SEKOLLUM-18865 format. One line per field, with one value per residue: x, y, z of N, C-alpha, C in turn. Coordinates in steps of 0.2 Angstrom, whole numbers, plus 5000, padded with zeros to 4 digits. Layout:
REM SEKOLLUM-18865
n_u	X, ...
n_v	Y, ...
n_w	Z, ...
ca_u	X, ...
ca_v	Y, ...
ca_w	Z, ...
c_u	X, ...
c_v	Y, ...
c_w	Z, ...
END
This chain:
REM SEKOLLUM-18865
n_u	5175, 5162, 5163, 5160, 5150, 5138, 5122, 5115, 5120, 5126, 5131, 5145, 5150, 5139, 5136, 5135, 5135, 5134, 5126, 5110, 5100, 5104, 5103, 5089, 5086, 5092, 5083, 5071, 5075, 5077, 5065, 5055, 5063, 5075, 5090, 5096, 5106, 5110, 5108, 5116, 5110, 5100, 5084, 5070, 5053, 5037, 5020, 5013, 5004, 5012, 5024, 5032, 5036, 5044, 5054, 5060, 5066, 5076, 5083, 5088, 5097, 5106, 5111, 5107, 5105, 5095, 5078, 5062, 5053, 5037, 5028, 5019, 5008, 5004, 5014, 5028, 5045, 5062, 5077, 5092, 5108, 5123, 5138, 5145, 5135, 5129, 5139, 5141, 5128, 5128, 5139, 5132, 5123, 5111, 5110, 5103, 5090, 5074, 5070, 5081, 5087, 5096, 5092, 5098, 5110, 5113, 5124, 5127, 5112, 5103, 5104, 5099, 5086, 5081, 5083, 5074, 5062, 5062, 5060, 5048, 5040, 5041, 5036, 5028, 5013, 4998, 4984, 4967, 4950, 4936, 4922, 4907, 4913, 4921, 4936, 4941, 4948, 4963, 4979, 4997, 5009, 5021, 5026, 5033, 5040, 5052, 5058, 5070, 5074, 5063, 5063, 5075, 5072, 5061, 5067, 5076, 5067, 5060, 5071, 5074, 5063, 5049, 5036, 5022, 5024, 5022, 5025, 5019, 5012, 5005, 4994, 4992, 4985, 4996, 5006, 5015, 5017, 5026, 5022, 5025, 5018, 5013, 5009, 4998, 5004, 5018, 5018, 5014, 5025, 5036, 5033, 5032, 5045, 5053, 5048, 5053, 5063, 5071, 5059, 5053, 5056, 5046, 5032, 5017, 5004, 5005, 5009, 4998, 4988, 4994, 4994, 4980, 4977, 4983, 4978, 4971, 4969, 4983, 4984, 4974, 4972, 4981, 4978, 4984, 5000, 5017, 5029, 5044, 5061, 5070, 5083, 5099, 5098, 5106, 5122
n_v	4995, 5003, 5020, 5030, 5030, 5021, 5014, 5006, 4998, 5000, 4991, 4999, 4997, 4995, 5007, 5014, 5021, 5014, 5004, 4998, 4996, 5004, 5016, 5017, 5019, 5032, 5039, 5038, 5045, 5058, 5062, 5058, 5058, 5064, 5072, 5071, 5080, 5083, 5072, 5063, 5055, 5047, 5049, 5041, 5043, 5036, 5034, 5025, 5010, 4999, 5002, 4997, 4984, 4988, 4995, 4985, 4977, 4987, 4988, 4975, 4975, 4986, 4980, 4984, 4986, 4991, 4995, 4996, 5011, 5017, 5031, 5043, 5035, 5031, 5033, 5025, 5024, 5024, 5025, 5029, 5028, 5034, 5040, 5038, 5037, 5049, 5057, 5053, 5056, 5070, 5074, 5071, 5081, 5081, 5085, 5096, 5110, 5105, 5111, 5113, 5102, 5092, 5085, 5070, 5060, 5044, 5030, 5013, 5012, 5005, 5009, 5022, 5019, 5014, 5024, 5033, 5026, 5026, 5040, 5041, 5033, 5041, 5054, 5053, 5049, 5041, 5047, 5043, 5042, 5035, 5028, 5022, 5010, 5008, 5011, 5026, 5037, 5046, 5052, 5052, 5058, 5069, 5078, 5092, 5105, 5110, 5119, 5119, 5106, 5099, 5105, 5100, 5086, 5085, 5089, 5078, 5067, 5071, 5071, 5057, 5049, 5047, 5058, 5068, 5080, 5089, 5103, 5111, 5124, 5121, 5126, 5124, 5123, 5123, 5130, 5134, 5123, 5112, 5103, 5088, 5081, 5068, 5063, 5051, 5040, 5042, 5042, 5028, 5021, 5026, 5023, 5009, 5007, 5010, 5001, 4989, 4981, 4974, 4970, 4968, 4979, 4991, 5002, 4993, 4999, 5010, 5004, 4995, 5004, 5009, 4997, 4996, 5004, 5000, 4997, 5008, 5026, 5035, 5048, 5063, 5076, 5090, 5107, 5119, 5124, 5128, 5137, 5130, 5131, 5122, 5111, 5102, 5088, 5087, 5079
n_w	5086, 5095, 5100, 5114, 5129, 5130, 5135, 5126, 5110, 5093, 5078, 5072, 5059, 5051, 5046, 5032, 5017, 5005, 5007, 5004, 5013, 5024, 5017, 5016, 5029, 5030, 5022, 5030, 5042, 5037, 5035, 5045, 5056, 5069, 5075, 5091, 5098, 5111, 5119, 5112, 5102, 5089, 5083, 5078, 5074, 5072, 5067, 5060, 5057, 5054, 5059, 5070, 5065, 5054, 5061, 5069, 5059, 5055, 5067, 5068, 5057, 5060, 5071, 5084, 5101, 5109, 5115, 5107, 5109, 5115, 5111, 5119, 5119, 5106, 5096, 5088, 5093, 5089, 5097, 5094, 5100, 5096, 5092, 5080, 5071, 5071, 5067, 5054, 5048, 5050, 5042, 5030, 5030, 5037, 5051, 5055, 5054, 5049, 5037, 5030, 5027, 5015, 4998, 4994, 4984, 4979, 4976, 4972, 4961, 4967, 4980, 4979, 4976, 4988, 4997, 4992, 4994, 5008, 5010, 5005, 5013, 5024, 5021, 5010, 5000, 4995, 4990, 4991, 4987, 4997, 4994, 4999, 5002, 4992, 4982, 4974, 4961, 4965, 4971, 4969, 4980, 4987, 5001, 5010, 5020, 5014, 5002, 4994, 4995, 4989, 4976, 4971, 4972, 4964, 4951, 4950, 4948, 4937, 4927, 4928, 4924, 4913, 4910, 4916, 4929, 4944, 4955, 4968, 4979, 4996, 5007, 5024, 5041, 5049, 5042, 5027, 5014, 5002, 4988, 4979, 4964, 4954, 4936, 4930, 4923, 4926, 4940, 4942, 4937, 4944, 4957, 4957, 4953, 4965, 4974, 4970, 4976, 4991, 4997, 5010, 5017, 5020, 5023, 5025, 5025, 5017, 5005, 5002, 4999, 4987, 4979, 4978, 4967, 4956, 4944, 4941, 4939, 4946, 4950, 4950, 4938, 4941, 4943, 4947, 4949, 4955, 4947, 4943, 4941, 4929, 4932, 4934, 4945, 4962, 4962
ca_u	5172, 5159, 5165, 5154, 5148, 5131, 5119, 5113, 5125, 5125, 5137, 5146, 5151, 5133, 5135, 5138, 5130, 5133, 5122, 5103, 5096, 5106, 5100, 5082, 5086, 5093, 5077, 5066, 5077, 5077, 5058, 5052, 5068, 5079, 5096, 5096, 5113, 5111, 5109, 5120, 5106, 5096, 5077, 5065, 5047, 5032, 5013, 5009, 5002, 5017, 5031, 5036, 5039, 5050, 5059, 5063, 5070, 5081, 5087, 5092, 5102, 5111, 5113, 5105, 5103, 5090, 5071, 5058, 5048, 5030, 5028, 5012, 5004, 5002, 5019, 5033, 5051, 5068, 5081, 5099, 5113, 5129, 5142, 5147, 5129, 5128, 5144, 5139, 5122, 5130, 5142, 5127, 5119, 5105, 5110, 5101, 5083, 5071, 5069, 5088, 5090, 5097, 5090, 5104, 5110, 5117, 5126, 5123, 5106, 5099, 5104, 5094, 5079, 5079, 5083, 5068, 5057, 5062, 5057, 5040, 5037, 5040, 5032, 5025, 5007, 4994, 4977, 4962, 4943, 4933, 4915, 4903, 4917, 4925, 4941, 4941, 4953, 4970, 4985, 5003, 5011, 5026, 5025, 5036, 5041, 5058, 5057, 5076, 5074, 5058, 5065, 5080, 5069, 5057, 5071, 5078, 5062, 5059, 5076, 5075, 5057, 5045, 5029, 5021, 5025, 5021, 5027, 5014, 5011, 4999, 4993, 4989, 4985, 5003, 5010, 5015, 5021, 5027, 5020, 5026, 5013, 5015, 5004, 4996, 5009, 5024, 5017, 5014, 5032, 5040, 5032, 5034, 5053, 5056, 5046, 5055, 5068, 5070, 5052, 5051, 5057, 5041, 5026, 5012, 4998, 5005, 5010, 4992, 4984, 4997, 4992, 4973, 4976, 4988, 4974, 4967, 4974, 4986, 4983, 4970, 4975, 4982, 4977, 4988, 5007, 5021, 5034, 5050, 5066, 5073, 5091, 5101, 5098, 5113, 5126
ca_v	4996, 5010, 5025, 5033, 5025, 5021, 5008, 5002, 4999, 4997, 4990, 5005, 4995, 4995, 5014, 5013, 5024, 5010, 4998, 5000, 4996, 5010, 5022, 5017, 5022, 5039, 5042, 5039, 5050, 5064, 5064, 5057, 5058, 5070, 5071, 5074, 5081, 5084, 5065, 5059, 5049, 5048, 5047, 5040, 5042, 5035, 5032, 5020, 5004, 4995, 5005, 4993, 4979, 4991, 4997, 4979, 4976, 4991, 4986, 4969, 4978, 4989, 4976, 4988, 4982, 4994, 4993, 5001, 5014, 5019, 5038, 5046, 5029, 5030, 5033, 5020, 5028, 5021, 5030, 5025, 5031, 5032, 5045, 5037, 5038, 5056, 5060, 5052, 5060, 5077, 5075, 5071, 5087, 5080, 5087, 5103, 5111, 5101, 5115, 5114, 5095, 5091, 5079, 5067, 5056, 5038, 5025, 5011, 5014, 5001, 5013, 5027, 5016, 5013, 5031, 5037, 5022, 5029, 5046, 5040, 5030, 5046, 5060, 5052, 5046, 5040, 5049, 5040, 5043, 5029, 5030, 5016, 5004, 5007, 5016, 5029, 5042, 5045, 5056, 5051, 5065, 5069, 5084, 5094, 5112, 5112, 5120, 5117, 5099, 5098, 5107, 5095, 5080, 5086, 5088, 5071, 5063, 5073, 5068, 5050, 5046, 5051, 5059, 5075, 5081, 5096, 5105, 5116, 5126, 5119, 5129, 5121, 5126, 5123, 5134, 5133, 5117, 5111, 5096, 5085, 5076, 5066, 5061, 5044, 5036, 5043, 5039, 5021, 5019, 5029, 5020, 5003, 5007, 5010, 4996, 4983, 4977, 4974, 4971, 4968, 4986, 4996, 5002, 4990, 5003, 5014, 4999, 4992, 5009, 5009, 4992, 4996, 5008, 4998, 4996, 5014, 5032, 5036, 5055, 5068, 5082, 5096, 5113, 5124, 5122, 5134, 5137, 5127, 5131, 5115, 5111, 5095, 5087, 5087, 5073
ca_w	5093, 5095, 5105, 5118, 5135, 5130, 5137, 5120, 5105, 5086, 5075, 5067, 5052, 5047, 5044, 5025, 5012, 4999, 5008, 5002, 5020, 5027, 5013, 5017, 5035, 5029, 5020, 5035, 5046, 5033, 5035, 5051, 5062, 5071, 5079, 5098, 5100, 5118, 5122, 5107, 5099, 5083, 5085, 5073, 5077, 5067, 5069, 5055, 5060, 5052, 5061, 5074, 5061, 5051, 5066, 5071, 5054, 5056, 5073, 5066, 5052, 5064, 5077, 5089, 5107, 5113, 5113, 5103, 5114, 5113, 5113, 5120, 5118, 5099, 5091, 5090, 5092, 5089, 5099, 5093, 5103, 5092, 5090, 5073, 5066, 5071, 5063, 5047, 5046, 5050, 5035, 5024, 5030, 5041, 5057, 5054, 5054, 5044, 5031, 5027, 5025, 5007, 4994, 4992, 4978, 4981, 4971, 4966, 4960, 4972, 4986, 4978, 4977, 4995, 5000, 4990, 4997, 5015, 5010, 5003, 5019, 5029, 5019, 5004, 5001, 4989, 4992, 4988, 4990, 4998, 4993, 4999, 5003, 4985, 4981, 4967, 4960, 4969, 4969, 4972, 4982, 4992, 5004, 5016, 5020, 5012, 4995, 4990, 4994, 4984, 4970, 4969, 4971, 4958, 4945, 4949, 4945, 4930, 4923, 4928, 4922, 4908, 4912, 4919, 4936, 4946, 4961, 4970, 4986, 4999, 5013, 5030, 5047, 5052, 5038, 5020, 5012, 4995, 4986, 4972, 4962, 4947, 4932, 4931, 4920, 4929, 4947, 4942, 4935, 4949, 4964, 4955, 4953, 4972, 4978, 4967, 4979, 4998, 4998, 5017, 5020, 5017, 5027, 5021, 5025, 5011, 4999, 5000, 4995, 4981, 4976, 4976, 4961, 4951, 4937, 4940, 4939, 4953, 4951, 4946, 4935, 4945, 4939, 4949, 4951, 4955, 4942, 4945, 4935, 4928, 4933, 4936, 4953, 4965, 4961
c_u	5169, 5161, 5159, 5152, 5141, 5128, 5117, 5118, 5122, 5131, 5139, 5148, 5145, 5132, 5139, 5133, 5130, 5129, 5114, 5099, 5098, 5103, 5093, 5082, 5087, 5087, 5072, 5068, 5076, 5069, 5054, 5057, 5071, 5085, 5096, 5103, 5115, 5112, 5113, 5116, 5102, 5089, 5073, 5058, 5041, 5026, 5010, 5009, 5008, 5024, 5035, 5039, 5045, 5056, 5063, 5068, 5077, 5086, 5091, 5098, 5108, 5114, 5112, 5102, 5098, 5083, 5068, 5053, 5042, 5030, 5021, 5007, 5002, 5008, 5024, 5040, 5057, 5073, 5088, 5104, 5120, 5132, 5144, 5141, 5128, 5133, 5143, 5133, 5124, 5134, 5138, 5123, 5112, 5105, 5109, 5093, 5080, 5070, 5076, 5091, 5091, 5094, 5097, 5104, 5115, 5118, 5128, 5116, 5101, 5098, 5099, 5087, 5077, 5079, 5076, 5062, 5057, 5059, 5050, 5037, 5037, 5035, 5028, 5018, 5003, 4987, 4972, 4955, 4940, 4925, 4911, 4907, 4922, 4930, 4940, 4946, 4960, 4975, 4991, 5007, 5017, 5026, 5029, 5037, 5048, 5058, 5064, 5076, 5069, 5060, 5070, 5077, 5064, 5061, 5074, 5073, 5061, 5065, 5076, 5069, 5053, 5038, 5028, 5022, 5025, 5023, 5023, 5014, 5005, 4999, 4989, 4989, 4992, 5008, 5010, 5020, 5022, 5026, 5022, 5021, 5014, 5008, 5003, 5001, 5015, 5023, 5017, 5021, 5036, 5039, 5034, 5042, 5055, 5054, 5049, 5061, 5068, 5063, 5049, 5051, 5052, 5036, 5020, 5006, 4999, 5006, 5003, 4988, 4987, 4994, 4984, 4972, 4980, 4984, 4970, 4972, 4976, 4984, 4977, 4974, 4976, 4982, 4982, 4995, 5011, 5027, 5041, 5055, 5070, 5081, 5092, 5101, 5106, 5116, 5131
c_v	5003, 5014, 5028, 5028, 5025, 5014, 5003, 5004, 4997, 4995, 4995, 5003, 4995, 5002, 5015, 5015, 5020, 5004, 5001, 5001, 5003, 5017, 5023, 5021, 5030, 5043, 5043, 5044, 5057, 5067, 5064, 5056, 5064, 5068, 5075, 5074, 5081, 5077, 5060, 5053, 5052, 5045, 5047, 5038, 5042, 5033, 5027, 5014, 4998, 4997, 5001, 4987, 4982, 4993, 4991, 4976, 4980, 4990, 4980, 4971, 4981, 4985, 4980, 4984, 4985, 4992, 4998, 5004, 5016, 5026, 5041, 5041, 5027, 5029, 5028, 5024, 5023, 5026, 5027, 5030, 5029, 5038, 5045, 5039, 5045, 5059, 5059, 5056, 5068, 5078, 5075, 5077, 5086, 5083, 5095, 5104, 5107, 5104, 5116, 5107, 5094, 5085, 5076, 5062, 5050, 5034, 5019, 5013, 5011, 5005, 5019, 5025, 5016, 5019, 5034, 5033, 5025, 5036, 5046, 5037, 5035, 5051, 5059, 5049, 5045, 5042, 5046, 5042, 5036, 5031, 5023, 5010, 5003, 5013, 5020, 5035, 5040, 5050, 5053, 5057, 5064, 5077, 5086, 5102, 5115, 5113, 5118, 5110, 5097, 5099, 5102, 5088, 5080, 5085, 5081, 5066, 5064, 5071, 5061, 5046, 5051, 5052, 5066, 5075, 5088, 5097, 5111, 5118, 5123, 5123, 5125, 5125, 5128, 5127, 5132, 5127, 5116, 5104, 5094, 5081, 5075, 5064, 5054, 5039, 5036, 5040, 5032, 5018, 5020, 5024, 5012, 5002, 5006, 5005, 4989, 4979, 4978, 4975, 4971, 4975, 4991, 4996, 4999, 4994, 5007, 5009, 4996, 4997, 5010, 5004, 4992, 5000, 5006, 4998, 5003, 5020, 5033, 5044, 5058, 5073, 5088, 5102, 5118, 5121, 5128, 5132, 5135, 5127, 5124, 5116, 5104, 5094, 5086, 5080, 5073
c_w	5093, 5101, 5108, 5123, 5135, 5132, 5131, 5114, 5098, 5084, 5070, 5060, 5048, 5044, 5037, 5020, 5005, 5001, 5008, 5009, 5024, 5024, 5015, 5024, 5035, 5027, 5025, 5040, 5043, 5034, 5042, 5057, 5063, 5075, 5086, 5100, 5107, 5122, 5117, 5104, 5093, 5084, 5079, 5076, 5071, 5070, 5065, 5058, 5059, 5055, 5065, 5070, 5057, 5055, 5068, 5065, 5054, 5062, 5071, 5061, 5056, 5070, 5083, 5095, 5111, 5111, 5109, 5108, 5111, 5116, 5113, 5118, 5111, 5094, 5093, 5088, 5093, 5091, 5099, 5095, 5100, 5090, 5082, 5068, 5066, 5067, 5056, 5044, 5046, 5044, 5029, 5024, 5034, 5048, 5057, 5055, 5048, 5037, 5027, 5025, 5017, 5005, 4992, 4986, 4980, 4975, 4975, 4966, 4965, 4979, 4985, 4978, 4984, 4999, 4998, 4993, 5005, 5015, 5009, 5010, 5025, 5027, 5013, 5005, 4995, 4992, 4988, 4991, 4991, 4999, 4993, 4999, 4996, 4984, 4974, 4967, 4964, 4967, 4973, 4974, 4987, 4995, 5010, 5015, 5017, 5004, 4991, 4989, 4989, 4977, 4967, 4968, 4965, 4951, 4944, 4946, 4938, 4925, 4922, 4925, 4917, 4910, 4915, 4927, 4938, 4953, 4963, 4978, 4989, 5006, 5018, 5036, 5050, 5048, 5030, 5018, 5004, 4993, 4979, 4971, 4955, 4943, 4933, 4929, 4925, 4937, 4947, 4941, 4941, 4955, 4963, 4956, 4960, 4976, 4975, 4970, 4987, 5000, 5005, 5020, 5017, 5022, 5023, 5021, 5018, 5004, 4997, 4997, 4988, 4976, 4974, 4970, 4956, 4944, 4936, 4940, 4946, 4955, 4947, 4943, 4940, 4942, 4941, 4952, 4951, 4950, 4945, 4940, 4935, 4929, 4935, 4943, 4955, 4964, 4966
END
């Protein structure tokens, strides 16, 4: 029985870090979500064209009885009121500032795939140039402003896959960010790996762009990168 007098409920038994779908949700919350402690709820907000479909899948998994909101006419938002969910995310280190959220490790491996797919759907992208209606080039990238997170994510990929990978600084109007970018071979293998299960749980807009370059290079050579000390990813 869920504690807390909330209008909308979830099934607290679905809060399970050994369930791949829940790990996908954790990846999304780590990137595009936040914890509203004042109102005892977890909020997930996304603007992608496929967000509502993915949110409905997550609603079904959690057995959540609440609606999906539209924020400022463009974003879709899922507001999940649950003390149990907040407690679990706090234990995992997510109830903090975005630049302090940890990179997590899950078992079994299927859970890790789904967690990383959630991270990708939040902060990952495949950048391509479109010239005269045709795609060319491309980079597989993951960007945020949390250097410790990026360093551990970088090391996990480097340990788990073969190929070249870089971590570099990126300056934007909103500040300094850190960007992981892979070689062509590594990018193809890595993205194929986390798309290989629970295929309905993905943002189709990102998946379609990835599929457009299956037979081409995913990334261009990156000339500048910041030095990252190799170390074992957190386990």
